N, CA, C and O atoms as a MOPAC input file, in Angstrom:
PM7 MOZYME 1SCF
protein

 N      6.95600 1    71.12400 1   -80.19300 1
 C      6.08900 1    69.96700 1   -80.08900 1
 C      5.38200 1    70.00000 1   -78.73100 1
 O      6.00500 1    70.25500 1   -77.70000 1
 N      4.11300 1    69.74600 1   -78.74600 1
 C      3.30400 1    69.73400 1   -77.53800 1
 C      3.27600 1    68.33000 1   -76.93500 1
 O      3.12500 1    67.34200 1   -77.65300 1
 N      3.42100 1    68.25000 1   -75.61900 1
 C      3.36600 1    66.97000 1   -74.91800 1
 C      2.23200 1    67.00000 1   -73.91900 1
 O      1.84300 1    68.06200 1   -73.43300 1
 N      1.71400 1    65.84500 1   -73.62000 1
 C      0.68500 1    65.74400 1   -72.59300 1
 C      0.86100 1    64.41700 1   -71.86000 1
 O      1.53100 1    63.50500 1   -72.34300 1
 N      0.25000 1    64.33200 1   -70.69600 1
 C      0.36800 1    63.14200 1   -69.87200 1
 C     -0.92900 1    62.93000 1   -69.12200 1
 O     -1.46900 1    63.86500 1   -68.53000 1
 N     -1.42300 1    61.72400 1   -69.14200 1
 C     -2.61400 1    61.34000 1   -68.39300 1
 C     -2.24500 1    60.07900 1   -67.63100 1
 O     -2.36400 1    58.97300 1   -68.15800 1
 N     -1.80000 1    60.24000 1   -66.40400 1
 C     -1.35600 1    59.11300 1   -65.59700 1
 C     -1.75200 1    59.36400 1   -64.15500 1
 O     -1.58500 1    60.46800 1   -63.63700 1
 N     -2.27900 1    58.33000 1   -63.50800 1
 C     -2.68700 1    58.44000 1   -62.12000 1
 C     -2.24600 1    57.18600 1   -61.37300 1
 O     -2.27700 1    56.08200 1   -61.91700 1
 N     -1.83500 1    57.37200 1   -60.11800 1
 C     -1.46700 1    56.26100 1   -59.24200 1
 C     -2.16000 1    56.48200 1   -57.91100 1
 O     -2.08000 1    57.56600 1   -57.33300 1
 N     -2.83900 1    55.45700 1   -57.42700 1
 C     -3.50400 1    55.55500 1   -56.13300 1
 C     -3.24000 1    54.28800 1   -55.31900 1
 O     -3.00000 1    53.21200 1   -55.86800 1
 N     -3.29100 1    54.44600 1   -54.01000 1
 C     -3.27700 1    53.31500 1   -53.08100 1
 C     -4.49600 1    53.50100 1   -52.20100 1
 O     -4.68700 1    54.55500 1   -51.59300 1
 N     -5.31200 1    52.47300 1   -52.14000 1
 C     -6.52300 1    52.55700 1   -51.33600 1
 C     -7.12000 1    51.17900 1   -51.12000 1
 O     -6.48800 1    50.15900 1   -51.39300 1
 N     -8.34700 1    51.17100 1   -50.62400 1
 C     -9.03300 1    49.92200 1   -50.30400 1
 C    -10.25200 1    49.74400 1   -51.19600 1
 O    -10.96200 1    50.70100 1   -51.50300 1
 N    -10.48400 1    48.48500 1   -51.61100 1
 C    -11.64800 1    48.18700 1   -52.43000 1
 C    -12.91900 1    48.45700 1   -51.64200 1
 O    -13.05400 1    48.03700 1   -50.49200 1
 N    -13.85400 1    49.16600 1   -52.27800 1
 C    -15.11400 1    49.50000 1   -51.63400 1
 C    -16.20200 1    48.48000 1   -51.85700 1
 O    -17.19400 1    48.46200 1   -51.12900 1
 N    -16.03400 1    47.62600 1   -52.85300 1
 C    -17.01700 1    46.58400 1   -53.15200 1
 C    -16.33100 1    45.46000 1   -53.90700 1
 O    -15.21300 1    45.61800 1   -54.39600 1
 N    -16.99900 1    44.34000 1   -53.99800 1
 C    -16.46200 1    43.20800 1   -54.75200 1
 C    -16.38100 1    43.59000 1   -56.23400 1
 O    -17.27200 1    44.27400 1   -56.73800 1
 N    -15.33700 1    43.16400 1   -56.93300 1
 C    -15.23300 1    43.44600 1   -58.36700 1
 C    -16.38500 1    42.79300 1   -59.13400 1
 O    -16.83100 1    41.69700 1   -58.79600 1
 N    -16.85600 1    43.48600 1   -60.17100 1
 C    -17.92200 1    42.96600 1   -61.03100 1
 C    -17.36300 1    42.79300 1   -62.43100 1
 O    -16.84000 1    43.73600 1   -63.02500 1
 N    -17.47900 1    41.56800 1   -62.95700 1
 C    -16.95300 1    41.29300 1   -64.29300 1
 C    -18.10300 1    41.03800 1   -65.25900 1
 O    -19.10100 1    40.40900 1   -64.90900 1
 N    -17.94400 1    41.53800 1   -66.47300 1
 C    -18.89300 1    41.27100 1   -67.55300 1
 C    -18.07100 1    41.12100 1   -68.82800 1
 O    -16.85000 1    41.27800 1   -68.82000 1
 N    -18.75800 1    40.81600 1   -69.91600 1
 C    -18.08500 1    40.65400 1   -71.19900 1
 C    -18.71000 1    41.59600 1   -72.22300 1
 O    -19.92600 1    41.78700 1   -72.23700 1
 N    -17.88000 1    42.17800 1   -73.07300 1
 C    -18.37900 1    43.01900 1   -74.14900 1
 C    -19.04500 1    42.11200 1   -75.18500 1
 O    -18.85900 1    40.89600 1   -75.13500 1
 N    -19.81700 1    42.67200 1   -76.12200 1
 C    -20.41200 1    41.83800 1   -77.17400 1
 C    -19.36600 1    41.04400 1   -77.96800 1
 O    -19.68500 1    39.99300 1   -78.52500 1
 N    -18.13800 1    41.52900 1   -78.02500 1
 C    -17.05500 1    40.81300 1   -78.71700 1
 C    -16.40300 1    39.75200 1   -77.84500 1
 O    -15.49500 1    39.05600 1   -78.29800 1
 N    -16.85400 1    39.61700 1   -76.59500 1
 C    -16.31400 1    38.59800 1   -75.70000 1
 C    -15.12300 1    39.03800 1   -74.87200 1
 O    -14.48900 1    38.20100 1   -74.23000 1
 N    -14.80100 1    40.31000 1   -74.86400 1
 C    -13.65700 1    40.81300 1   -74.09000 1
 C    -14.08200 1    41.05700 1   -72.64900 1
 O    -15.06900 1    41.75500 1   -72.41600 1
 N    -13.35800 1    40.49400 1   -71.66300 1
 C    -13.73400 1    40.70500 1   -70.26100 1
 C    -13.40100 1    42.11600 1   -69.78000 1
 O    -12.37800 1    42.69200 1   -70.15000 1
 N    -14.28500 1    42.65700 1   -68.94900 1
 C    -14.06900 1    43.95800 1   -68.31700 1
 C    -14.54200 1    43.83400 1   -66.86900 1
 O    -15.64700 1    43.36100 1   -66.60200 1
 N    -13.69300 1    44.26400 1   -65.94700 1
 C    -14.02400 1    44.22000 1   -64.52200 1
 C    -13.98000 1    45.62600 1   -63.96700 1
 O    -13.07200 1    46.40200 1   -64.26600 1
 N    -14.98200 1    45.94700 1   -63.14800 1
 C    -15.03700 1    47.25900 1   -62.50500 1
 C    -15.09800 1    47.07100 1   -60.99300 1
 O    -15.64800 1    46.09100 1   -60.48900 1
 N    -14.52000 1    48.03500 1   -60.28600 1
 C    -14.57900 1    48.05800 1   -58.83000 1
 C    -14.28000 1    49.47500 1   -58.37400 1
 O    -13.85600 1    50.31100 1   -59.17200 1
 N    -14.49400 1    49.74500 1   -57.11300 1
 C    -14.20600 1    51.06600 1   -56.56700 1
 C    -13.06600 1    50.96900 1   -55.56600 1
 O    -12.88300 1    49.94600 1   -54.90700 1
 N    -12.30400 1    52.05100 1   -55.46500 1
 C    -11.21600 1    52.14500 1   -54.49800 1
 C    -11.38000 1    53.45400 1   -53.73500 1
 O    -11.60800 1    54.50800 1   -54.32800 1
 N    -11.26000 1    53.37100 1   -52.41600 1
 C    -11.35100 1    54.54700 1   -51.55500 1
 C     -9.96200 1    54.91300 1   -51.05600 1
 O     -9.20000 1    54.05500 1   -50.61200 1
 N     -9.64600 1    56.20100 1   -51.13600 1
 C     -8.40300 1    56.70900 1   -50.55600 1
 C     -8.77600 1    57.67000 1   -49.43500 1
 O     -9.81600 1    58.32500 1   -49.49400 1
 N     -7.94000 1    57.75200 1   -48.42800 1
 C     -8.19500 1    58.61900 1   -47.28200 1
 C     -7.09100 1    59.65200 1   -47.14800 1
 O     -5.92000 1    59.38100 1   -47.41300 1
 N     -7.49500 1    60.83800 1   -46.73200 1
 C     -6.54400 1    61.91300 1   -46.47400 1
 C     -6.87400 1    62.47900 1   -45.10700 1
 O     -8.03100 1    62.79000 1   -44.82200 1
 N     -5.86700 1    62.61500 1   -44.26200 1
 C     -6.03900 1    63.14400 1   -42.91000 1
 C     -5.11600 1    64.34400 1   -42.75000 1
 O     -3.95500 1    64.30200 1   -43.15800 1
 N     -5.64400 1    65.42700 1   -42.14700 1
 C     -4.83800 1    66.61900 1   -41.92500 1
 C     -5.33400 1    67.34900 1   -40.68500 1
 O     -6.45600 1    67.14500 1   -40.22300 1
 N     -4.46400 1    68.20600 1   -40.16200 1
 C     -4.80700 1    69.03500 1   -39.00600 1
 C     -4.93300 1    70.48500 1   -39.46000 1
 O     -4.13300 1    70.97000 1   -40.26000 1
 N     -5.94300 1    71.16600 1   -38.93900 1
 C     -6.12300 1    72.58200 1   -39.25500 1
 C     -5.15000 1    73.40200 1   -38.42400 1
 O     -4.46700 1    72.86700 1   -37.55100 1
 N     -5.08600 1    74.68500 1   -38.69200 1
 C     -4.19300 1    75.58300 1   -37.96800 1
 C     -4.48300 1    75.58900 1   -36.47200 1
 O     -3.57300 1    75.78000 1   -35.66500 1
 N     -5.74300 1    75.38000 1   -36.09700 1
 C     -6.08600 1    75.36500 1   -34.66500 1
 C     -6.02500 1    73.95800 1   -34.06700 1
 O     -6.50700 1    73.74100 1   -32.95600 1
 N     -5.43200 1    72.99200 1   -34.79900 1
 C     -5.20400 1    71.65700 1   -34.25700 1
 C     -6.35300 1    70.67600 1   -34.43400 1
 O     -6.28700 1    69.55500 1   -33.93000 1
 N     -7.40500 1    71.07800 1   -35.14300 1
 C     -8.53100 1    70.18500 1   -35.38600 1
 C     -8.15200 1    69.14900 1   -36.44000 1
 O     -7.59700 1    69.48700 1   -37.48500 1
 N     -8.45500 1    67.89600 1   -36.15800 1
 C     -8.12500 1    66.80700 1   -37.08000 1
 C     -9.29600 1    66.57400 1   -38.04000 1
 O    -10.44400 1    66.44000 1   -37.61500 1
 N     -8.98900 1    66.52900 1   -39.33500 1
 C     -9.99700 1    66.28200 1   -40.36700 1
 C     -9.57800 1    65.08600 1   -41.20400 1
 O     -8.39100 1    64.78800 1   -41.33700 1
 N    -10.56400 1    64.40700 1   -41.76200 1
 C    -10.28200 1    63.33000 1   -42.70500 1
 C    -11.27300 1    63.41100 1   -43.86000 1
 O    -12.38300 1    63.92400 1   -43.71900 1
 N    -10.84400 1    62.89600 1   -44.99500 1
 C    -11.64100 1    62.96400 1   -46.20800 1
 C    -11.40800 1    61.68200 1   -46.99700 1
 O    -10.27400 1    61.22300 1   -47.13700 1
 N    -12.48500 1    61.11300 1   -47.50700 1
 C    -12.40000 1    59.91100 1   -48.33400 1
 C    -12.77000 1    60.26400 1   -49.75800 1
 O    -13.78700 1    60.91300 1   -50.00600 1
 N    -11.94500 1    59.83500 1   -50.68600 1
 C    -12.20400 1    60.04800 1   -52.11600 1
 C    -12.41600 1    58.68100 1   -52.75200 1
 O    -11.63100 1    57.75900 1   -52.52900 1
 N    -13.48600 1    58.55000 1   -53.55000 1
 C    -13.81900 1    57.28500 1   -54.20400 1
 C    -13.45300 1    57.34400 1   -55.68000 1
 O    -13.70200 1    58.34600 1   -56.35100 1
 N    -12.86200 1    56.26600 1   -56.18000 1
 C    -12.47100 1    56.15900 1   -57.57800 1
 C    -13.11700 1    54.92900 1   -58.20600 1
 O    -13.11300 1    53.84800 1   -57.61700 1
 N    -13.66900 1    55.09900 1   -59.39900 1
 C    -14.17800 1    53.97700 1   -60.18500 1
 C    -13.02200 1    53.44800 1   -61.02100 1
 O    -12.37000 1    54.20900 1   -61.73500 1
 N    -12.76600 1    52.13800 1   -60.93300 1
 C    -11.64900 1    51.51300 1   -61.63500 1
 C    -12.20200 1    50.55500 1   -62.68500 1
 O    -13.17100 1    49.83800 1   -62.43900 1
 N    -11.56700 1    50.55300 1   -63.86900 1
 C    -11.93900 1    49.65200 1   -64.95500 1
 C    -10.69100 1    48.90200 1   -65.39800 1
 O     -9.64400 1    49.50900 1   -65.62700 1
 N    -10.80100 1    47.58200 1   -65.51800 1
 C     -9.70000 1    46.76500 1   -66.03900 1
 C    -10.23000 1    45.93800 1   -67.20800 1
 O    -11.41400 1    45.60400 1   -67.25700 1
 N     -9.35300 1    45.61500 1   -68.13500 1
 C     -9.74200 1    44.90800 1   -69.35800 1
 C     -8.91700 1    43.64500 1   -69.55200 1
 O     -7.81400 1    43.52800 1   -69.01800 1
 N     -9.45000 1    42.70400 1   -70.31500 1
 C     -8.72300 1    41.51000 1   -70.74200 1
 C     -8.27500 1    40.62900 1   -69.59500 1
 O     -9.01200 1    40.39300 1   -68.63800 1
 N     -7.03900 1    40.14700 1   -69.71300 1
 C     -6.47400 1    39.25000 1   -68.70400 1
 C     -6.45300 1    39.91200 1   -67.32300 1
 O     -6.71900 1    39.26200 1   -66.31200 1
 N     -6.13400 1    41.20200 1   -67.29100 1
 C     -6.11100 1    41.94100 1   -66.02500 1
 C     -7.49300 1    41.91200 1   -65.37600 1
 O     -7.59400 1    41.78800 1   -64.15600 1
 N     -8.55200 1    42.02400 1   -66.16800 1
 C     -9.91900 1    41.99300 1   -65.64500 1
 C    -10.22100 1    40.64700 1   -64.99700 1
 O    -10.82300 1    40.59300 1   -63.92400 1
 N     -9.80800 1    39.57400 1   -65.63900 1
 C    -10.04800 1    38.23700 1   -65.09000 1
 C     -9.28600 1    38.02400 1   -63.78700 1
 O     -9.81300 1    37.43300 1   -62.84400 1
 N     -8.04900 1    38.50500 1   -63.73500 1
 C     -7.23900 1    38.35300 1   -62.52300 1
 C     -7.82400 1    39.17500 1   -61.38300 1
 O     -7.88900 1    38.70100 1   -60.24900 1
 N     -8.25200 1    40.40500 1   -61.67400 1
 C     -8.85500 1    41.24800 1   -60.63600 1
 C    -10.11900 1    40.60300 1   -60.07700 1
 O    -10.33400 1    40.60600 1   -58.86500 1
 N    -10.95000 1    40.05300 1   -60.94900 1
 C    -12.18600 1    39.39600 1   -60.48800 1
 C    -11.85600 1    38.20300 1   -59.60600 1
 O    -12.53500 1    37.95300 1   -58.61100 1
 N    -10.82000 1    37.47500 1   -59.96900 1
 C    -10.45800 1    36.26000 1   -59.24600 1
 C     -9.82600 1    36.54700 1   -57.88400 1
 O    -10.11600 1    35.84200 1   -56.91700 1
 N     -8.97200 1    37.56300 1   -57.78700 1
 C     -8.16300 1    37.74500 1   -56.59000 1
 C     -8.55300 1    38.91400 1   -55.69000 1
 O     -8.20400 1    38.90400 1   -54.50900 1
 N     -9.25800 1    39.91300 1   -56.19600 1
 C     -9.57900 1    41.07300 1   -55.36600 1
 C    -10.83900 1    40.84200 1   -54.55500 1
 O    -11.78400 1    40.20100 1   -55.01400 1
 N    -10.83700 1    41.38000 1   -53.33000 1
 C    -12.01200 1    41.29300 1   -52.47400 1
 C    -12.23100 1    42.62700 1   -51.77300 1
 O    -11.30000 1    43.41100 1   -51.59200 1
 N    -13.46200 1    42.86600 1   -51.38900 1
 C    -13.83000 1    44.10900 1   -50.70900 1
 C    -12.94500 1    44.31800 1   -49.48800 1
 O    -12.69900 1    43.38700 1   -48.72100 1
 N    -12.46500 1    45.56000 1   -49.31300 1
 C    -11.64100 1    45.92200 1   -48.16800 1
 C    -10.15400 1    45.76300 1   -48.39800 1
 O     -9.35400 1    46.32400 1   -47.64800 1
 N     -9.76300 1    45.01200 1   -49.41600 1
 C     -8.35300 1    44.75500 1   -49.69200 1
 C     -7.64400 1    46.02500 1   -50.15000 1
 O     -8.21700 1    46.84000 1   -50.87300 1
 N     -6.39300 1    46.18500 1   -49.72100 1
 C     -5.60800 1    47.34800 1   -50.13800 1
 C     -4.91400 1    47.04400 1   -51.46500 1
 O     -4.32400 1    45.97800 1   -51.64100 1
 N     -4.99400 1    48.00600 1   -52.40000 1
 C     -4.39100 1    47.83500 1   -53.72000 1
 C     -3.69100 1    49.10800 1   -54.16700 1
 O     -4.01500 1    50.21000 1   -53.72500 1
 N     -2.73200 1    48.92700 1   -55.05000 1
 C     -2.10200 1    50.01700 1   -55.79400 1
 C     -2.66700 1    49.92200 1   -57.19800 1
 O     -2.67400 1    48.84500 1   -57.79400 1
 N     -3.14200 1    51.04600 1   -57.73500 1
 C     -3.69000 1    51.08900 1   -59.09200 1
 C     -2.97000 1    52.18500 1   -59.86200 1
 O     -2.82400 1    53.31100 1   -59.38600 1
 N     -2.52300 1    51.82900 1   -61.06300 1
 C     -1.91300 1    52.80600 1   -61.96000 1
 C     -2.67600 1    52.75700 1   -63.27400 1
 O     -3.02500 1    51.68200 1   -63.76400 1
 N     -2.93000 1    53.92600 1   -63.83600 1
 C     -3.65200 1    53.95700 1   -65.10100 1
 C     -3.84600 1    55.37200 1   -65.59300 1
 O     -3.05400 1    56.26600 1   -65.29600 1
 N     -4.91500 1    55.56300 1   -66.35500 1
 C     -5.23400 1    56.87600 1   -66.91400 1
 C     -6.66500 1    57.23100 1   -66.55800 1
 O     -7.50500 1    56.35400 1   -66.35900 1
 N     -6.93200 1    58.52500 1   -66.48000 1
 C     -8.28600 1    59.00100 1   -66.20000 1
 C     -9.04800 1    59.09300 1   -67.51200 1
 O     -8.54300 1    59.60100 1   -68.51300 1
 N    -10.26700 1    58.59400 1   -67.48300 1
 C    -11.13100 1    58.64100 1   -68.65900 1
 C    -12.49500 1    59.18700 1   -68.24000 1
 O    -13.04500 1    58.78100 1   -67.21600 1
 N    -13.03000 1    60.09600 1   -69.02700 1
 C    -14.35800 1    60.65000 1   -68.78000 1
 C    -15.29600 1    60.16700 1   -69.87200 1
 O    -15.02300 1    60.33400 1   -71.06100 1
 N    -16.40700 1    59.56500 1   -69.45600 1
 C    -17.42600 1    59.12900 1   -70.41900 1
 C    -18.67300 1    59.97800 1   -70.20800 1
 O    -19.08500 1    60.22400 1   -69.07500 1
 N    -19.26200 1    60.41800 1   -71.30400 1
 C    -20.49600 1    61.20700 1   -71.25500 1
 C    -21.54300 1    60.53400 1   -72.12800 1
 O    -21.23100 1    60.04100 1   -73.21200 1
 N    -22.79100 1    60.51300 1   -71.65500 1
 C    -23.87500 1    59.95400 1   -72.44600 1
 C    -25.19700 1    60.58100 1   -72.03200 1
 O    -25.31700 1    61.22600 1   -70.99100 1
 N    -26.17200 1    60.36400 1   -72.88400 1
 C    -27.51000 1    60.88100 1   -72.65100 1
 C    -28.46100 1    59.69200 1   -72.55100 1
 O    -28.43600 1    58.80700 1   -73.40700 1
 N    -29.29900 1    59.66400 1   -71.51200 1
 C    -30.24300 1    58.56200 1   -71.35300 1
 C    -31.48300 1    58.76900 1   -72.22200 1
 O    -31.59900 1    59.77700 1   -72.91800 1
 N    -32.41300 1    57.80200 1   -72.17500 1
 C    -33.60800 1    57.83300 1   -73.01900 1
 C    -34.49100 1    59.04800 1   -72.74500 1
 O    -35.19300 1    59.52400 1   -73.63700 1
 N    -34.45300 1    59.55400 1   -71.49700 1
 C    -35.25500 1    60.71600 1   -71.12500 1
 C    -34.54900 1    62.04000 1   -71.42800 1
 O    -35.08600 1    63.10800 1   -71.13600 1
 N    -33.36600 1    61.97500 1   -72.00200 1
 C    -32.62400 1    63.18100 1   -72.34900 1
 C    -31.71000 1    63.68700 1   -71.23800 1
 O    -31.08500 1    64.73800 1   -71.37900 1
 N    -31.62900 1    62.94600 1   -70.13400 1
 C    -30.73700 1    63.32700 1   -69.03600 1
 C    -29.28900 1    63.08300 1   -69.39500 1
 O    -28.94100 1    62.03800 1   -69.94500 1
 N    -28.45400 1    64.04200 1   -69.08500 1
 C    -27.02600 1    63.91900 1   -69.39000 1
 C    -26.29900 1    63.34200 1   -68.18600 1
 O    -26.56700 1    63.70500 1   -67.04100 1
 N    -25.37300 1    62.43300 1   -68.47300 1
 C    -24.60900 1    61.75900 1   -67.42500 1
 C    -23.12300 1    61.84400 1   -67.73200 1
 O    -22.71500 1    61.90700 1   -68.89100 1
 N    -22.32500 1    61.84400 1   -66.67900 1
 C    -20.87300 1    61.83700 1   -66.79500 1
 C    -20.31400 1    60.81800 1   -65.81800 1
 O    -20.75900 1    60.73400 1   -64.67300 1
 N    -19.34900 1    60.05300 1   -66.26900 1
 C    -18.68000 1    59.08400 1   -65.40800 1
 C    -17.17600 1    59.26400 1   -65.57200 1
 O    -16.65100 1    59.16900 1   -66.68100 1
 N    -16.48800 1    59.52300 1   -64.47100 1
 C    -15.03300 1    59.65400 1   -64.48800 1
 C    -14.46700 1    58.38800 1   -63.85900 1
 O    -14.86700 1    57.99800 1   -62.76200 1
 N    -13.53200 1    57.74700 1   -64.56200 1
 C    -12.98900 1    56.47600 1   -64.08300 1
 C    -11.50200 1    56.39400 1   -64.38300 1
 O    -10.96800 1    57.13200 1   -65.21100 1
 N    -10.85200 1    55.47500 1   -63.68500 1
 C     -9.45000 1    55.17400 1   -63.94500 1
 C     -9.40800 1    53.87300 1   -64.72900 1
 O     -9.88300 1    52.84200 1   -64.25400 1
 N     -8.84100 1    53.92000 1   -65.92800 1
 C     -8.63200 1    52.71600 1   -66.71700 1
 C     -7.26300 1    52.18500 1   -66.30400 1
 O     -6.23300 1    52.76700 1   -66.64300 1
 N     -7.26200 1    51.08800 1   -65.58000 1
 C     -6.02900 1    50.57500 1   -64.97800 1
 C     -5.13600 1    49.89100 1   -66.00200 1
 O     -5.59400 1    49.12300 1   -66.84700 1
 N     -3.84900 1    50.19500 1   -65.89800 1
 C     -2.83400 1    49.47500 1   -66.65900 1
 C     -2.08200 1    48.51600 1   -65.75700 1
 O     -1.41600 1    47.59500 1   -66.22900 1
 N     -2.19400 1    48.74000 1   -64.45300 1
 C     -1.51900 1    47.88300 1   -63.48200 1
 C     -2.28200 1    47.91300 1   -62.16800 1
 O     -2.71000 1    48.96900 1   -61.70200 1
 N     -2.44300 1    46.73200 1   -61.58000 1
 C     -3.07000 1    46.60100 1   -60.26600 1
 C     -2.17200 1    45.69300 1   -59.43900 1
 O     -1.86700 1    44.57100 1   -59.84500 1
 N     -1.75100 1    46.18100 1   -58.28300 1
 C     -0.91100 1    45.39100 1   -57.38300 1
 C     -1.66000 1    45.23200 1   -56.06800 1
 O     -2.06300 1    46.21600 1   -55.44700 1
 N     -1.83900 1    43.99500 1   -55.65500 1
 C     -2.49000 1    43.72600 1   -54.38200 1
 C     -1.46900 1    43.93400 1   -53.28200 1
 O     -0.38800 1    43.34500 1   -53.31200 1
 N     -1.80500 1    44.76200 1   -52.31900 1
 C     -0.91500 1    45.03800 1   -51.19500 1
 C     -1.38700 1    44.24000 1   -49.98500 1
 O     -2.53400 1    43.79600 1   -49.93300 1
 N     -0.51200 1    44.06400 1   -49.03400 1
 C     -0.90300 1    43.34200 1   -47.82700 1
 C     -0.75900 1    41.84900 1   -48.01000 1
 O      0.29900 1    41.36700 1   -48.41300 1
 N     -1.82400 1    41.11100 1   -47.71600 1
 C     -1.79100 1    39.65300 1   -47.68100 1
 C     -1.42000 1    39.00000 1   -49.00700 1
 O     -0.73200 1    37.97900 1   -49.00600 1
 N     -1.84900 1    39.55000 1   -50.12800 1
 C     -1.61100 1    38.92800 1   -51.42400 1
 C     -0.52800 1    39.66000 1   -52.20400 1
 O     -0.71900 1    39.96300 1   -53.38200 1
 N      0.59800 1    39.94700 1   -51.57400 1
 C      1.64000 1    40.74800 1   -52.21000 1
 C      2.33500 1    40.04200 1   -53.37500 1
 O      3.02600 1    40.69100 1   -54.16000 1
 N      2.16400 1    38.72800 1   -53.49800 1
 C      2.82800 1    38.01700 1   -54.58000 1
 C      2.16200 1    38.22200 1   -55.92700 1
 O      2.74200 1    37.86300 1   -56.95100 1
 N      0.96500 1    38.78700 1   -55.96000 1
 C      0.25500 1    38.95300 1   -57.21900 1
 C      0.48100 1    40.36300 1   -57.73400 1
 O      0.05100 1    41.33300 1   -57.11000 1
 N      1.15000 1    40.47700 1   -58.86100 1
 C      1.41600 1    41.75900 1   -59.52200 1
 C      1.46300 1    41.45600 1   -61.01000 1
 O      2.47200 1    40.96100 1   -61.51200 1
 N      0.39400 1    41.74500 1   -61.71000 1
 C      0.29900 1    41.36100 1   -63.09700 1
 C      0.00300 1    42.57100 1   -63.96400 1
 O     -1.13100 1    43.04900 1   -63.97300 1
 N      0.99900 1    43.08800 1   -64.70400 1
 C      0.73000 1    44.17200 1   -65.64800 1
 C     -0.21300 1    43.68600 1   -66.74900 1
 O     -0.29800 1    42.48800 1   -67.01700 1
 N     -0.90600 1    44.60800 1   -67.37200 1
 C     -1.85400 1    44.28100 1   -68.43200 1
 C     -1.15000 1    43.49100 1   -69.52400 1
 O     -0.05700 1    43.85800 1   -69.95700 1
 N     -1.76900 1    42.41800 1   -69.96400 1
 C     -1.24000 1    41.62500 1   -71.06400 1
 C     -0.25000 1    40.55500 1   -70.65800 1
 O      0.24700 1    39.83200 1   -71.52100 1
 N      0.05800 1    40.42400 1   -69.37300 1
 C      0.99900 1    39.41100 1   -68.93300 1
 C      0.27300 1    38.36100 1   -68.10700 1
 O     -0.77900 1    38.62400 1   -67.52400 1
 N      0.84900 1    37.17700 1   -68.06700 1
 C      0.28100 1    36.09200 1   -67.28200 1
 C      0.75100 1    36.21200 1   -65.83900 1
 O      1.85400 1    36.70100 1   -65.59400 1
 N     -0.06500 1    35.77300 1   -64.87200 1
 C      0.37200 1    35.82800 1   -63.48200 1
 C      1.52000 1    34.85900 1   -63.24300 1
 O      1.59200 1    33.80500 1   -63.87400 1
 N      2.41600 1    35.21800 1   -62.33100 1
 C      3.50100 1    34.32700 1   -61.97400 1
 C      3.03600 1    33.45400 1   -60.82600 1
 O      2.31100 1    33.90800 1   -59.94200 1
 N      3.44800 1    32.22400 1   -60.84200 1
 C      3.02200 1    31.28400 1   -59.81600 1
 C      3.97300 1    31.33100 1   -58.64000 1
 O      5.17600 1    31.53000 1   -58.81000 1
 N      3.43700 1    31.14800 1   -57.45600 1
 C      4.25900 1    31.05800 1   -56.26300 1
 C      4.15700 1    29.63400 1   -55.71300 1
 O      3.91300 1    29.42700 1   -54.52400 1
 N      4.35000 1    28.64900 1   -56.61400 1
 C      4.27600 1    27.24700 1   -56.23800 1
 C      5.65900 1    26.64100 1   -56.38300 1
 O      6.33600 1    26.85800 1   -57.38900 1
 N      6.07500 1    25.89000 1   -55.39000 1
 C      7.37600 1    25.23000 1   -55.39500 1
 C      7.35200 1    24.04500 1   -56.36100 1
 O      6.27100 1    23.59300 1   -56.73700 1
 N      8.52600 1    23.52500 1   -56.77700 1
 C      8.57800 1    22.38200 1   -57.69400 1
 C      7.84900 1    21.14700 1   -57.16800 1
 O      7.39000 1    20.32700 1   -57.96300 1
 N      7.73100 1    20.99500 1   -55.84400 1
 C      7.04400 1    19.83600 1   -55.28300 1
 C      5.52200 1    20.00200 1   -55.30900 1
 O      4.79700 1    19.13600 1   -54.82100 1
 N      5.03500 1    21.11200 1   -55.87700 1
 C      3.60200 1    21.33100 1   -55.99400 1
 C      2.98200 1    22.05300 1   -54.81800 1
 O      1.78700 1    22.34800 1   -54.84000 1
 N      3.76500 1    22.34600 1   -53.79100 1
 C      3.24900 1    23.03200 1   -52.61500 1
 C      3.39700 1    24.54200 1   -52.77500 1
 O      4.36300 1    25.00000 1   -53.38500 1
 N      2.45700 1    25.32500 1   -52.23700 1
 C      2.58300 1    26.78600 1   -52.32400 1
 C      3.81900 1    27.27400 1   -51.58200 1
 O      4.16400 1    26.74800 1   -50.52400 1
 N      4.48100 1    28.27900 1   -52.13800 1
 C      5.64200 1    28.87300 1   -51.48300 1
 C      5.16600 1    29.73100 1   -50.31800 1
 O      4.10500 1    30.35000 1   -50.39000 1
 N      5.94400 1    29.76600 1   -49.25400 1
 C      5.62200 1    30.61800 1   -48.11600 1
 C      6.78500 1    31.53300 1   -47.84600 1
 O      7.90900 1    31.25900 1   -48.26700 1
 N      6.52500 1    32.62200 1   -47.14500 1
 C      7.57500 1    33.58600 1   -46.83600 1
 C      8.65100 1    33.00100 1   -45.94400 1
 O      9.79800 1    33.44500 1   -45.98900 1
 N      8.30100 1    32.00500 1   -45.12600 1
 C      9.25100 1    31.43500 1   -44.17100 1
 C     10.23100 1    30.47200 1   -44.82900 1
 O     11.21600 1    30.08200 1   -44.20100 1
 N      9.99100 1    30.08400 1   -46.06100 1
 C     10.86900 1    29.14700 1   -46.71900 1
 C     12.04400 1    29.86200 1   -47.36600 1
 O     11.89200 1    30.95100 1   -47.91900 1
 N     13.21400 1    29.24600 1   -47.29300 1
 C     14.41600 1    29.80200 1   -47.89600 1
 C     14.83200 1    28.89900 1   -49.04600 1
 O     14.60400 1    27.69100 1   -48.98100 1
 N     15.43300 1    29.44300 1   -50.09600 1
 C     15.80400 1    28.63200 1   -51.25700 1
 C     17.03900 1    27.77400 1   -51.03600 1
 O     17.52000 1    27.15000 1   -51.98200 1
 N     17.57000 1    27.72100 1   -49.81700 1
 C     18.76900 1    26.89700 1   -49.57100 1
 C     18.54300 1    25.96000 1   -48.41800 1
 O     19.43500 1    25.19000 1   -48.06300 1

């Protein structure tokens, strides 16, 4: 039996504000870019860095949450699969778009409480008294 795997995980920073639209069937889709950086030293001690940009696509509830909570520059963890789309424009030009279809997006840094897998509702960080929970508060 033949097996295959298409899974990618990245940690990087949002390059632009998320853009949300709706399909003709009314399904939300949000797109944004994430930049990852790689730094290395050459054999002669020269320091190099390289930035790789990824196009990210989220669907449904995840798309709405990403549009609501993500902002440019924010650090995120993205897990999903790589998808390649090919099309031809009206002038006959061929185009290719490689993107990550996210199954999970976790906001790192300031908004660490938000972690919503696809198809699940966000968990609230509000105390019973209606006030937002803070890291300094203890449950006792």
